[in-house]
N, CA, C and O atoms as a GROMACS GRO file, in nm:
protein
  340
    1MET      N    1  -1.112  -2.749  -0.978
    1MET     CA    2  -1.154  -2.843  -0.900
    1MET      C    3  -1.177  -2.953  -1.003
    1MET      O    4  -1.204  -2.921  -1.119
    2LYS      N    5  -1.166  -3.106  -0.960
    2LYS     CA    6  -1.186  -3.200  -1.047
    2LYS      C    7  -1.340  -3.218  -1.036
    2LYS      O    8  -1.415  -3.193  -0.941
    3ASN      N    9  -1.369  -3.272  -1.172
    3ASN     CA   10  -1.554  -3.299  -1.181
    3ASN      C   11  -1.586  -3.442  -1.193
    3ASN      O   12  -1.693  -3.482  -1.240
    4THR      N   13  -1.484  -3.526  -1.146
    4THR     CA   14  -1.532  -3.656  -1.161
    4THR      C   15  -1.466  -3.750  -1.049
    4THR      O   16  -1.364  -3.716  -0.988
    5VAL      N   17  -1.530  -3.866  -1.028
    5VAL     CA   18  -1.490  -3.951  -0.938
    5VAL      C   19  -1.408  -4.079  -1.009
    5VAL      O   20  -1.467  -4.131  -1.105
    6THR      N   21  -1.290  -4.129  -0.976
    6THR     CA   22  -1.208  -4.214  -1.031
    6THR      C   23  -1.216  -4.351  -0.988
    6THR      O   24  -1.251  -4.362  -0.871
    7GLN      N   25  -1.192  -4.460  -1.050
    7GLN     CA   26  -1.151  -4.586  -1.011
    7GLN      C   27  -1.067  -4.593  -0.901
    7GLN      O   28  -1.098  -4.642  -0.792
    8GLU      N   29  -0.942  -4.536  -0.934
    8GLU     CA   30  -0.830  -4.517  -0.831
    8GLU      C   31  -0.884  -4.446  -0.700
    8GLU      O   32  -0.853  -4.490  -0.589
    9GLN      N   33  -0.960  -4.342  -0.715
    9GLN     CA   34  -1.008  -4.297  -0.590
    9GLN      C   35  -1.096  -4.398  -0.508
    9GLN      O   36  -1.060  -4.416  -0.391
   10VAL      N   37  -1.204  -4.465  -0.553
   10VAL     CA   38  -1.262  -4.563  -0.504
   10VAL      C   39  -1.190  -4.669  -0.449
   10VAL      O   40  -1.227  -4.717  -0.342
   11ASP      N   41  -1.075  -4.717  -0.519
   11ASP     CA   42  -1.011  -4.838  -0.484
   11ASP      C   43  -0.927  -4.799  -0.353
   11ASP      O   44  -0.909  -4.876  -0.258
   12LYS      N   45  -0.879  -4.666  -0.363
   12LYS     CA   46  -0.782  -4.608  -0.242
   12LYS      C   47  -0.877  -4.603  -0.112
   12LYS      O   48  -0.832  -4.634  -0.002
   13ILE      N   49  -0.992  -4.567  -0.127
   13ILE     CA   50  -1.095  -4.546   0.000
   13ILE      C   51  -1.117  -4.710   0.041
   13ILE      O   52  -1.099  -4.746   0.157
   14PHE      N   53  -1.153  -4.796  -0.052
   14PHE     CA   54  -1.178  -4.922  -0.013
   14PHE      C   55  -1.067  -4.986   0.071
   14PHE      O   56  -1.086  -5.049   0.175
   15ALA      N   57  -0.934  -4.960   0.008
   15ALA     CA   58  -0.808  -5.040   0.055
   15ALA      C   59  -0.785  -4.974   0.207
   15ALA      O   60  -0.745  -5.046   0.299
   16LYS      N   61  -0.807  -4.867   0.221
   16LYS     CA   62  -0.800  -4.791   0.356
   16LYS      C   63  -0.909  -4.841   0.455
   16LYS      O   64  -0.882  -4.837   0.575
   17SER      N   65  -1.004  -4.879   0.422
   17SER     CA   66  -1.136  -4.938   0.500
   17SER      C   67  -1.108  -5.060   0.588
   17SER      O   68  -1.031  -5.150   0.553
   18LYS      N   69  -1.166  -5.060   0.690
   18LYS     CA   70  -1.157  -5.188   0.765
   18LYS      C   71  -1.296  -5.265   0.724
   18LYS      O   72  -1.409  -5.218   0.716
   19LYS      N   73  -1.252  -5.394   0.702
   19LYS     CA   74  -1.360  -5.493   0.664
   19LYS      C   75  -1.382  -5.609   0.761
   19LYS      O   76  -1.279  -5.646   0.818
   20GLU      N   77  -1.478  -5.665   0.786
   20GLU     CA   78  -1.511  -5.792   0.856
   20GLU      C   79  -1.616  -5.886   0.768
   20GLU      O   80  -1.725  -5.848   0.724
   21VAL      N   81  -1.572  -5.987   0.756
   21VAL     CA   82  -1.650  -6.088   0.671
   21VAL      C   83  -1.722  -6.204   0.769
   21VAL      O   84  -1.654  -6.267   0.851
   22SER      N   85  -1.844  -6.223   0.756
   22SER     CA   86  -1.925  -6.322   0.838
   22SER      C   87  -1.979  -6.434   0.751
   22SER      O   88  -2.028  -6.409   0.641
   23ILE      N   89  -1.973  -6.532   0.790
   23ILE     CA   90  -2.061  -6.661   0.725
   23ILE      C   91  -2.188  -6.668   0.791
   23ILE      O   92  -2.180  -6.644   0.911
   24ILE      N   93  -2.292  -6.692   0.751
   24ILE     CA   94  -2.433  -6.710   0.809
   24ILE      C   95  -2.500  -6.842   0.752
   24ILE      O   96  -2.512  -6.857   0.630
   25PHE      N   97  -2.539  -6.928   0.833
   25PHE     CA   98  -2.578  -7.036   0.809
   25PHE      C   99  -2.543  -7.132   0.687
   25PHE      O  100  -2.615  -7.199   0.613
   26ASN      N  101  -2.399  -7.114   0.695
   26ASN     CA  102  -2.330  -7.182   0.577
   26ASN      C  103  -2.368  -7.174   0.433
   26ASN      O  104  -2.351  -7.268   0.355
   27LYS      N  105  -2.430  -7.032   0.393
   27LYS     CA  106  -2.479  -7.023   0.273
   27LYS      C  107  -2.489  -6.865   0.246
   27LYS      O  108  -2.532  -6.824   0.138
   28CYS      N  109  -2.452  -6.787   0.338
   28CYS     CA  110  -2.454  -6.644   0.332
   28CYS      C  111  -2.339  -6.570   0.383
   28CYS      O  112  -2.304  -6.581   0.501
   29THR      N  113  -2.276  -6.490   0.291
   29THR     CA  114  -2.135  -6.419   0.336
   29THR      C  115  -2.200  -6.271   0.339
   29THR      O  116  -2.276  -6.228   0.252
   30VAL      N  117  -2.154  -6.195   0.466
   30VAL     CA  118  -2.208  -6.076   0.498
   30VAL      C  119  -2.053  -5.981   0.509
   30VAL      O  120  -1.966  -6.013   0.590
   31VAL      N  121  -2.043  -5.896   0.442
   31VAL     CA  122  -1.916  -5.814   0.469
   31VAL      C  123  -1.965  -5.673   0.507
   31VAL      O  124  -2.046  -5.607   0.442
   32SER      N  125  -1.908  -5.638   0.618
   32SER     CA  126  -1.923  -5.494   0.679
   32SER      C  127  -1.794  -5.421   0.638
   32SER      O  128  -1.687  -5.482   0.635
   33CYS      N  129  -1.805  -5.293   0.608
   33CYS     CA  130  -1.688  -5.224   0.578
   33CYS      C  131  -1.693  -5.087   0.631
   33CYS      O  132  -1.786  -5.013   0.599
   34GLN      N  133  -1.600  -5.048   0.710
   34GLN     CA  134  -1.602  -4.894   0.772
   34GLN      C  135  -1.513  -4.822   0.694
   34GLN      O  136  -1.399  -4.867   0.682
   35LEU      N  137  -1.541  -4.729   0.643
   35LEU     CA  138  -1.482  -4.637   0.558
   35LEU      C  139  -1.380  -4.548   0.664
   35LEU      O  140  -1.399  -4.543   0.786
   36PRO      N  141  -1.277  -4.485   0.596
   36PRO     CA  142  -1.195  -4.421   0.684
   36PRO      C  143  -1.249  -4.323   0.769
   36PRO      O  144  -1.202  -4.301   0.880
   37ASN      N  145  -1.370  -4.249   0.712
   37ASN     CA  146  -1.437  -4.152   0.806
   37ASN      C  147  -1.539  -4.202   0.883
   37ASN      O  148  -1.624  -4.126   0.930
   38GLY      N  149  -1.542  -4.342   0.905
   38GLY     CA  150  -1.639  -4.422   0.987
   38GLY      C  151  -1.767  -4.455   0.940
   38GLY      O  152  -1.839  -4.524   1.012
   39PHE      N  153  -1.803  -4.420   0.836
   39PHE     CA  154  -1.933  -4.446   0.782
   39PHE      C  155  -1.922  -4.596   0.736
   39PHE      O  156  -1.819  -4.644   0.689
   40ILE      N  157  -2.027  -4.658   0.754
   40ILE     CA  158  -2.029  -4.808   0.749
   40ILE      C  159  -2.144  -4.857   0.646
   40ILE      O  160  -2.262  -4.823   0.645
   41ILE      N  161  -2.074  -4.951   0.557
   41ILE     CA  162  -2.150  -5.025   0.437
   41ILE      C  163  -2.146  -5.156   0.474
   41ILE      O  164  -2.039  -5.206   0.508
   42VAL      N  165  -2.272  -5.234   0.471
   42VAL     CA  166  -2.285  -5.370   0.489
   42VAL      C  167  -2.354  -5.429   0.360
   42VAL      O  168  -2.456  -5.376   0.314
   43GLU      N  169  -2.297  -5.536   0.304
   43GLU     CA  170  -2.349  -5.604   0.208
   43GLU      C  171  -2.363  -5.744   0.225
   43GLU      O  172  -2.304  -5.798   0.319
   44HIS      N  173  -2.439  -5.815   0.139
   44HIS     CA  174  -2.443  -5.970   0.172
   44HIS      C  175  -2.464  -6.030   0.020
   44HIS      O  176  -2.501  -5.970  -0.081
   45SER      N  177  -2.432  -6.162   0.035
   45SER     CA  178  -2.453  -6.237  -0.068
   45SER      C  179  -2.476  -6.372  -0.049
   45SER      O  180  -2.391  -6.427   0.022
   46ALA      N  181  -2.565  -6.443  -0.093
   46ALA     CA  182  -2.615  -6.577  -0.042
   46ALA      C  183  -2.644  -6.664  -0.160
   46ALA      O  184  -2.664  -6.615  -0.271
   47CYS      N  185  -2.646  -6.804  -0.136
   47CYS     CA  186  -2.706  -6.891  -0.242
   47CYS      C  187  -2.810  -6.969  -0.189
   47CYS      O  188  -2.838  -6.955  -0.070
   48VAL      N  189  -2.881  -7.062  -0.271
   48VAL     CA  190  -3.004  -7.138  -0.225
   48VAL      C  191  -2.968  -7.264  -0.146
   48VAL      O  192  -3.021  -7.293  -0.039
   49ASP      N  193  -2.873  -7.334  -0.206
   49ASP     CA  194  -2.819  -7.458  -0.153
   49ASP      C  195  -2.680  -7.418  -0.092
   49ASP      O  196  -2.594  -7.355  -0.152
   50PRO      N  197  -2.673  -7.466   0.041
   50PRO     CA  198  -2.540  -7.462   0.086
   50PRO      C  199  -2.433  -7.554   0.007
   50PRO      O  200  -2.319  -7.510   0.016
   51GLN      N  201  -2.443  -7.650  -0.054
   51GLN     CA  202  -2.356  -7.708  -0.128
   51GLN      C  203  -2.282  -7.620  -0.243
   51GLN      O  204  -2.169  -7.642  -0.287
   52ASN      N  205  -2.353  -7.534  -0.274
   52ASN     CA  206  -2.305  -7.425  -0.378
   52ASN      C  207  -2.224  -7.324  -0.318
   52ASN      O  208  -2.158  -7.246  -0.386
   53TYR      N  209  -2.227  -7.324  -0.177
   53TYR     CA  210  -2.186  -7.189  -0.109
   53TYR      C  211  -2.038  -7.183  -0.150
   53TYR      O  212  -1.969  -7.285  -0.146
   54ASP      N  213  -1.988  -7.067  -0.188
   54ASP     CA  214  -1.833  -7.022  -0.201
   54ASP      C  215  -1.812  -6.910  -0.142
   54ASP      O  216  -1.865  -6.805  -0.181
   55TYR      N  217  -1.723  -6.918  -0.030
   55TYR     CA  218  -1.688  -6.798   0.063
   55TYR      C  219  -1.631  -6.690  -0.026
   55TYR      O  220  -1.683  -6.579  -0.040
   56TYR      N  221  -1.517  -6.732  -0.085
   56TYR     CA  222  -1.457  -6.625  -0.175
   56TYR      C  223  -1.532  -6.555  -0.283
   56TYR      O  224  -1.516  -6.436  -0.309
   57MET      N  225  -1.628  -6.646  -0.355
   57MET     CA  226  -1.706  -6.573  -0.462
   57MET      C  227  -1.804  -6.477  -0.376
   57MET      O  228  -1.814  -6.358  -0.408
   58GLY      N  229  -1.868  -6.525  -0.278
   58GLY     CA  230  -1.973  -6.432  -0.194
   58GLY      C  231  -1.893  -6.300  -0.147
   58GLY      O  232  -1.946  -6.190  -0.159
   59ALA      N  233  -1.768  -6.314  -0.095
   59ALA     CA  234  -1.704  -6.201  -0.044
   59ALA      C  235  -1.649  -6.105  -0.152
   59ALA      O  236  -1.627  -5.986  -0.134
   60LYS      N  237  -1.628  -6.178  -0.277
   60LYS     CA  238  -1.602  -6.086  -0.408
   60LYS      C  239  -1.730  -6.000  -0.440
   60LYS      O  240  -1.726  -5.880  -0.466
   61ILE      N  241  -1.840  -6.074  -0.434
   61ILE     CA  242  -1.952  -5.995  -0.495
   61ILE      C  243  -1.987  -5.888  -0.396
   61ILE      O  244  -2.015  -5.777  -0.442
   62CYS      N  245  -1.988  -5.909  -0.250
   62CYS     CA  246  -2.010  -5.810  -0.170
   62CYS      C  247  -1.909  -5.695  -0.177
   62CYS      O  248  -1.947  -5.580  -0.159
   63GLU      N  249  -1.780  -5.726  -0.202
   63GLU     CA  250  -1.681  -5.620  -0.217
   63GLU      C  251  -1.703  -5.513  -0.336
   63GLU      O  252  -1.681  -5.392  -0.335
   64GLU      N  253  -1.748  -5.586  -0.426
   64GLU     CA  254  -1.803  -5.514  -0.570
   64GLU      C  255  -1.904  -5.430  -0.528
   64GLU      O  256  -1.889  -5.308  -0.544
   65ARG      N  257  -2.018  -5.481  -0.471
   65ARG     CA  258  -2.134  -5.405  -0.427
   65ARG      C  259  -2.065  -5.270  -0.328
   65ARG      O  260  -2.085  -5.152  -0.353
   66ILE      N  261  -1.997  -5.313  -0.236
   66ILE     CA  262  -1.941  -5.202  -0.138
   66ILE      C  263  -1.874  -5.085  -0.231
   66ILE      O  264  -1.892  -4.964  -0.214
   67LYS      N  265  -1.796  -5.139  -0.328
   67LYS     CA  266  -1.729  -5.027  -0.417
   67LYS      C  267  -1.828  -4.947  -0.492
   67LYS      O  268  -1.812  -4.826  -0.503
   68ASN      N  269  -1.925  -5.006  -0.543
   68ASN     CA  270  -2.018  -4.936  -0.609
   68ASN      C  271  -2.084  -4.825  -0.529
   68ASN      O  272  -2.096  -4.710  -0.571
   69GLN      N  273  -2.128  -4.870  -0.409
   69GLN     CA  274  -2.182  -4.777  -0.316
   69GLN      C  275  -2.091  -4.661  -0.264
   69GLN      O  276  -2.137  -4.551  -0.234
   70ILE      N  277  -1.948  -4.695  -0.254
   70ILE     CA  278  -1.850  -4.576  -0.249
   70ILE      C  279  -1.853  -4.506  -0.351
   70ILE      O  280  -1.849  -4.385  -0.327
   71TRP      N  281  -1.859  -4.542  -0.484
   71TRP     CA  282  -1.877  -4.450  -0.614
   71TRP      C  283  -1.988  -4.362  -0.581
   71TRP      O  284  -1.965  -4.241  -0.575
   72HIS      N  285  -2.105  -4.406  -0.559
   72HIS     CA  286  -2.219  -4.344  -0.525
   72HIS      C  287  -2.214  -4.223  -0.445
   72HIS      O  288  -2.260  -4.111  -0.469
   73LEU      N  289  -2.140  -4.272  -0.333
   73LEU     CA  290  -2.125  -4.171  -0.216
   73LEU      C  291  -2.036  -4.077  -0.260
   73LEU      O  292  -2.072  -3.960  -0.251
   74GLU      N  293  -1.928  -4.102  -0.305
   74GLU     CA  294  -1.806  -3.998  -0.350
   74GLU      C  295  -1.861  -3.905  -0.466
   74GLU      O  296  -1.815  -3.791  -0.475
   75GLY      N  297  -1.965  -3.953  -0.561
   75GLY     CA  298  -2.017  -3.888  -0.638
   75GLY      C  299  -2.114  -3.770  -0.590
   75GLY      O  300  -2.108  -3.656  -0.634
   76TYR      N  301  -2.198  -3.812  -0.499
   76TYR     CA  302  -2.287  -3.714  -0.416
   76TYR      C  303  -2.181  -3.610  -0.355
   76TYR      O  304  -2.191  -3.490  -0.377
   77ARG      N  305  -2.082  -3.664  -0.279
   77ARG     CA  306  -2.008  -3.571  -0.190
   77ARG      C  307  -1.938  -3.462  -0.318
   77ARG      O  308  -1.941  -3.340  -0.300
   78LEU      N  309  -1.891  -3.509  -0.417
   78LEU     CA  310  -1.856  -3.412  -0.520
   78LEU      C  311  -1.947  -3.334  -0.582
   78LEU      O  312  -1.914  -3.217  -0.603
   79GLN      N  313  -2.076  -3.378  -0.623
   79GLN     CA  314  -2.173  -3.285  -0.664
   79GLN      C  315  -2.201  -3.199  -0.563
   79GLN      O  316  -2.244  -3.093  -0.607
   80CYS      N  317  -2.192  -3.204  -0.408
   80CYS     CA  318  -2.222  -3.106  -0.326
   80CYS      C  319  -2.109  -2.998  -0.316
   80CYS      O  320  -2.125  -2.880  -0.285
   81GLU      N  321  -1.998  -3.055  -0.348
   81GLU     CA  322  -1.880  -2.942  -0.343
   81GLU      C  323  -1.897  -2.864  -0.458
   81GLU      O  324  -1.898  -2.742  -0.446
   82LEU      N  325  -1.912  -2.926  -0.584
   82LEU     CA  326  -1.944  -2.840  -0.715
   82LEU      C  327  -2.037  -2.750  -0.702
   82LEU      O  328  -2.017  -2.637  -0.746
   83TYR      N  329  -2.173  -2.787  -0.628
   83TYR     CA  330  -2.273  -2.691  -0.594
   83TYR      C  331  -2.246  -2.593  -0.515
   83TYR      O  332  -2.304  -2.485  -0.529
   84GLU      N  333  -2.163  -2.612  -0.427
   84GLU     CA  334  -2.121  -2.490  -0.332
   84GLU      C  335  -2.025  -2.392  -0.386
   84GLU      O  336  -1.990  -2.290  -0.326
   85GLN      N  337  -1.983  -2.430  -0.504
   85GLN     CA  338  -1.895  -2.321  -0.557
   85GLN      C  339  -1.963  -2.219  -0.638
   85GLN      O  340  -1.898  -2.126  -0.685
   0.00000   0.00000   0.00000
């Protein structure tokens, strides 16, 4: 059995996930991500001044945060599997 979580594994899960992106008050991006197993992760990114708001930058920040959470969740899952052996 493998004993590590890989970037490829995280990217594959993220690619198979459903995502919805919302803009709130013209300065906040919210990304909701439903993983293939149905688990939902929600992240947000915001700026102080709406003139500085960048939808694409906000979405990218949220996506990276979601991938980090997937990494943690997969690490926990793997640790449980290794413990059960």
